N, C-alpha and C positions, 0 to 999 in steps of 0.2 A: 641844804634847803629843807625847811619844814614842810611837812605834809598837813593838810587840813585836819587829818584825824589825829594829829599830835594835841591839837587844841579842841577840847569838848565844846566850848562856846562857839568857835569858828565853825565846827562841824554842825551844831545845832543851827546856826544862823544860816548856813549854806542850804540845810535841809530846809528850813522854813522858807527861804527865797525860792527855791526850786519847787516846793510845794504851792506857793503862791502864784508862781507863773503858770504852773499846770493848771490851778484852779481858774486862774483868769483866762487861760486858753480855753478851757472847758466851757466857761461861761460865754464867751464871744462866739464859739462854734455852735454850742447847744442851746445856750439861753436857759434861763430859769426865773422863775418867780421868786420874789423875795422870802417868803415863807419857806420854800423848798430849799433855798440857800442858806437861810438862818438854820434850818434842821439839819442840814448837811454838816454845817461849821460846829454845831453843837454837839451833834453825834460824833464827828471827828475828834474834838477835844475830849468827849466822854471816853471814847475808845483808846486814844493816846494816854490819858491820865489812868485809865484802868491798866493798860500795860505797864505803866511805870509802877503803880501801886502793887500789882501782883508779882512784878520783877523784884521789887523791894521785899516782899514776903518771903520769896525764895532766897534772896541774898541773905537776909537775916537769919532765917532758919537753917539754911545749909552751908552757909560760907561764915558769916560774921560770928554767930554764936559757937560754932565749932572752933574757929581760930581764937576766940577770948578764952575757951575753955582750956585750949592747949597751949597758950602762950605764958611765958613766965611774966612775973609782976611788972618790970620796966616796960615790956612790950605791950602788955595790957592797959597800963596807964597811957601810953602813947595812943593806943587805938580808941580808948575812951575818950581822949582829947581830940583826936583827928578825924577818925571815921565816923564813930557812933553818931556824934551831932549832925553831920551832913546826912547820914541815912535817915535819921529821924526827921530831919527837916523835910526831905524829899517825900518820905513816907506820909507825913502829915498833911502836906500841901497836895499830894497826888490825891489822897483820899478825900479832902475838902473839894477838889475839883471835880472828882467823880461824882460826889454827892449833889454839888450845885448844877452840874450839867446834866445829871440825871433828872433833876427836878425840873429843869428848863424842858427836857425832852419829854416828860410827862405831860407838860403844859402844851408844848407845841404839837403833841400827837393828838391832845384832846382827853388824855385819861385822867388828867387833873385839872380842875377848873375850865371845863370844856366850852363854857359861854364866853370865855375871854378871846378865844381864837376862833371858834366855829359858831358862836351864838347859840348852840343847841346841844343836847348831850351826844356823846358818840357812843355808838354800840360796841361793847367789849365782850367777847364770847367768855362764858364763865371759867373755863380752863385756862385761857390766856390772862384773865383777871387774877386768878389764884397764883400763877407763876409770877406774873409781874409784881404783884403787891408782896408776895413771899420774897422775891429779890430786893424789893424796897426795904422791906423790914430787916433782912439780913444784912444789906449793905449799910443801913443806918446803924445797926448793932456793930458792924466791923469798924465803922467809922468812930463810934463812940470809944471802942476799945483803944483803937490807935491814938486816940486823943488823949485818953487816960495814961496809957504806957508810954508814949514818947515825949510828954511833957517834962519828964524828969531828964531827958538826954540833952538838953540845951535847946536854944532858940534858933540861932542862925548859923549856918556853915561857914560864913566868911567873916 
């Protein structure tokens, strides 16, 4: 008998179903307004995609590059065909999801285009604004580098 962890897609699907059930249970018992729910879901996507992106950075730097340097030519060729395109695909799409959800979070929090959500400007303390916009610039720079360097590794993992 196969375990659910033997199939990554089944494990992901089961995790998503469980998360959805927990979220629905929370909404039924506690209730939430639509803006708070949307903010929660966008923040959840932002955090999960950030985890995948950072995990990919560690995998590439500490596992994939070391293995590629020590592998013989046939193994290296196989890795370039089978592993590198998949990692690049997840790397690219996680970075794009982080940037897109980050922009949505900036709008939902009122830091960017506050009149769309709140009708007036939102006060942001100067120290928070410096950290926030420094993170935005750093994230956009990292996103740009990811897309510049992973475009050579292939497009789709399947």
